[in-house]
N, C-alpha and C positions, 0 to 999 in steps of 0.2 A: 532949286530955279530955272528951268527949263522948261514948268505945266505952261505959262506962258507963252511962248513959244510952241509949244507941243499941238498946243488945245489951235494955236491962229495957221499952221500947219494940216493941223483938220478940216476945219473951215475951211479954208481952200483947195482945196484939193477937194472936199464936199459942191462948191463952189464952180467949178472949174467941167467935174463934172455934172454938176447943173447942166450946161451951162454948152456942154456938146452931147447932150440925149438930151434935150430938148423935149424934140417933138412923141420921141419912151414914156418921158415920164408925165406928158401932156395926159397918153394915154390913157396910163394906168392910174389917170389919180381920174379923171373921167369916166371910166369902168369900176372907181370907191364908189365917186356919188351917187352913180346912177344904181349901186349895190345897196348903197345907206341910201335910196332915195326908197329904195321898193322894202324896205326892209320897214320905213316909217310907213310906210300907208300899211305895210304885211300890220301892222304892231298895232296903225290907228284904225284899222275895222275888227280889228277882237277888244279891241274896246269897247266901240261902238257898240258890237255885239253884244257882249258884258255886260254895258250898260243898259240897252234895254232888256237882255231877261230881268235884270236884279228889275229894275221897273215892272215888269209884268208879273211875274213871283210876288202878293203879300207879304211881307216881313208878319216873323213870329215874334210875339209879342213872352221877353218871357218871365214863367211862373216863378213864385217862390216858391219854396217846398214845407210847410205846414210840419209847426213842432212845438213840438208842449211845452207848457213852462216849466223850470227847473223849479225844484222844492229850496228856500233860500233855508243855509242853515240860522240858528237865531244867538248865537257868541262867534263872530267872529270876528277875530285875530288878524292881525297883522304879522303875525309870525313876529314880532321883536320884544327881548323879552323888560321890560319894566323895572 
């Protein structure tokens, strides 16, 4: 029955820590966003390059393998006794 009390205590402790270290958390968050932005730009440039390369090379049509007709049996049974 003490679970809500412990959860409230943990959330309250985190709030106090966040308020005391506001400037440090702000620096870390801005660094995180900067890193994320660089990653997004890198991924988008790679995607654009791949897209251009795919458009430049013509697509090959799949070829169907040539098969010969199989001879059919004269008496076909379903395998069930009558």
